[in-house]
C-alpha positions in Angstrom: -13.5 -23.3 -69.5 -10.2 -22.4 -71.0 -10.1 -19.0 -69.4 -11.4 -18.0 -65.9 -11.0 -14.4 -64.7 -12.0 -13.1 -61.3 -11.8 -9.4 -60.6 -13.1 -6.9 -58.0 -13.7 -3.2 -58.6 -15.6 -1.0 -56.1 -16.8 -4.0 -54.1 -18.2 -5.5 -57.4 -17.0 -9.1 -57.9 -17.0 -10.2 -61.5 -16.3 -13.7 -62.9 -15.8 -14.2 -66.6 -15.3 -17.6 -68.2 -14.6 -18.5 -71.9 -14.2 -21.7 -73.7 -13.4 -22.4 -77.3 -14.2 -25.4 -79.4 -13.4 -26.0 -83.0 -13.7 -29.0 -85.3 -13.9 -29.3 -89.1 -17.4 -27.9 -89.4 -18.0 -25.8 -86.3 -16.3 -23.2 -84.2 -17.8 -22.1 -80.9 -16.7 -19.6 -78.2 -19.1 -19.9 -75.2 -18.8 -17.0 -72.8 -20.1 -16.5 -69.3 -20.1 -13.3 -67.1 -21.6 -12.8 -63.6 -21.2 -9.8 -61.3 -22.3 -9.4 -57.7 -21.9 -6.7 -55.1 -20.0 -7.9 -52.1 -21.3 -6.9 -48.7 -19.6 -4.1 -46.7 -16.8 -5.6 -44.6 -15.6 -8.0 -47.2 -11.8 -7.9 -47.2 -11.3 -7.8 -51.0 -7.6 -7.4 -50.8 -7.5 -11.0 -49.3 -9.8 -12.5 -51.9 -8.7 -16.0 -53.0 -10.2 -17.8 -56.0 -9.4 -21.4 -56.6 -10.5 -24.3 -58.8 -11.4 -27.3 -56.6 -10.6 -30.9 -57.3 -14.2 -31.3 -58.7 -13.6 -28.4 -61.1 -15.7 -25.9 -59.3 -14.7 -22.3 -58.8 -14.5 -21.4 -55.1 -13.9 -17.8 -54.0 -13.2 -16.9 -50.4 -12.5 -13.7 -48.6 -12.5 -12.8 -44.9 -15.4 -10.8 -43.7 -15.4 -8.3 -40.8 -18.8 -7.4 -39.4 -19.4 -3.6 -39.6 -21.2 -1.8 -36.8 -23.6 1.0 -37.8 -23.9 4.0 -35.4 
């Protein structure tokens, strides 16, 4: 994709990707969006997205186990 956006709001992780393709007869703009709820204890302020050498999106964040009482 030409554009990759990763955001977190209220423990909701959203990934959006967009590409564009244009030739003499066709113009395309594929779009992808996926949202997931992160588990309690995810340290979203330390979230680190990266594109790997094999062009995969990898998102990491520390997790602290929460205790319920």
